[in-house]
Every structure is written in C-alpha cells, then in structure tokens.
C-alpha positions as CSV (number, residue, x, y, z in Angstrom):
1,M,-1.5,-17.7,10.9
2,S,-3.1,-14.5,9.7
3,I,-3.4,-11.0,10.9
4,Q,-6.8,-9.4,11.2
5,S,-7.6,-5.7,11.0
6,I,-10.6,-5.1,13.2
7,N,-12.7,-2.0,13.6
8,P,-12.4,-1.4,17.4
9,A,-15.7,0.5,17.5
10,T,-17.8,-2.2,15.9
11,E,-15.5,-5.2,16.1
12,E,-16.2,-5.7,12.4
13,L,-13.5,-7.5,10.5
14,I,-12.1,-5.0,8.0
15,E,-9.4,-7.2,6.3
16,T,-7.4,-10.4,6.9
17,F,-3.7,-10.4,5.9
18,V,-1.2,-13.3,5.6
19,P,2.1,-12.2,7.1
20,F,5.2,-12.3,4.9
21,T,8.1,-14.7,5.6
22,H,11.6,-13.3,6.3
23,E,12.6,-14.5,2.9
24,Q,9.7,-12.7,1.2
25,I,10.6,-9.5,3.1
26,D,14.3,-9.7,2.1
27,E,13.4,-10.3,-1.5
28,A,11.0,-7.4,-1.6
29,L,13.6,-5.1,0.0
30,E,16.2,-6.2,-2.5
31,Q,13.8,-5.6,-5.5
32,A,13.0,-2.1,-4.1
33,R,16.7,-1.3,-3.7
34,Q,17.4,-2.4,-7.3
35,A,14.5,-0.4,-8.6
36,F,15.6,2.7,-6.7
37,L,19.1,2.4,-8.1
38,Q,17.7,2.4,-11.6
39,W,15.0,5.1,-10.9
40,R,17.5,7.6,-9.5
41,T,19.4,7.7,-12.8
42,T,16.2,8.2,-14.8
43,S,15.6,11.7,-16.1
44,L,12.5,13.7,-15.1
45,S,11.1,13.6,-18.6
46,E,11.4,9.8,-18.5
47,R,9.8,9.6,-15.0
48,S,6.8,11.9,-15.9
49,P,4.6,9.3,-17.8
50,Y,5.0,6.8,-15.0
51,L,4.2,9.3,-12.3
52,H,1.1,10.4,-14.2
53,R,-0.1,6.8,-14.5
54,V,0.4,6.2,-10.8
55,A,-1.5,9.4,-9.9
56,S,-4.4,8.4,-12.2
57,Y,-4.5,4.9,-10.7
58,L,-4.4,6.3,-7.1
59,R,-7.2,8.7,-7.9
60,A,-9.4,5.8,-9.2
61,H,-8.3,3.3,-6.4
62,P,-7.4,5.1,-3.2
63,P,-5.0,3.0,-1.2
64,V,-6.6,3.9,2.2
65,K,-10.0,3.2,3.4
66,S,-11.4,5.3,6.2
67,L,-14.1,4.5,8.7
68,D,-15.7,7.2,10.8
69,R,-17.4,6.0,13.9
70,D,-18.5,8.5,16.7
71,G,-15.8,11.0,15.6
72,V,-13.0,8.4,15.5
73,L,-11.3,8.1,12.1
74,L,-9.7,4.8,11.4
75,Y,-7.6,3.9,8.4
76,T,-6.7,0.6,6.7
77,I,-4.8,-0.2,3.5
78,S,-7.1,-1.2,0.6
79,N,-6.2,-4.4,-1.2
80,H,-6.0,-2.9,-4.8
81,W,-2.4,-3.7,-5.3
C-alpha cells in the first residue's frame, strides 16, 4: 500500500509515499529521543557548525514544494532527505 499526494486542482500526482510500519516509527522516535538527549548537552559553540551546514543545505534544497493554481497555494514535502 502507498500514499499518494495529489494536486486537487489538476489531479496531478505530486509524490507517492510508502507508509512506515509501527516498528519503524518506534525506532525513529527512539533515535530522535537519544539524539535530543545528546544535543541538549552540547554547547552553542559545538552546535554552530552543524546548524550552519543544515541552513546551507536547506537553502540549496528547500524541503517544501509549493504549487500555485488559481490562487490556491499547496505544499508538499520534497524528497531530498
């Protein structure tokens, strides 16, 4: 089974996604929790280079696509990750 993101104005298929299993979601949440526990103890001077790299990447690869059709603005997540 897949999930499709469809432009309602044109019925054009924007993206097809494969849903995650409950196990994949649990694993991702646990990894995020562990990363946060480490990140929150990191000093600002240590965080700075990482944040600059993320900002540069996001400027080059915006994570959101927008479609404008008859004044309706639609968003979908880009698949750059």
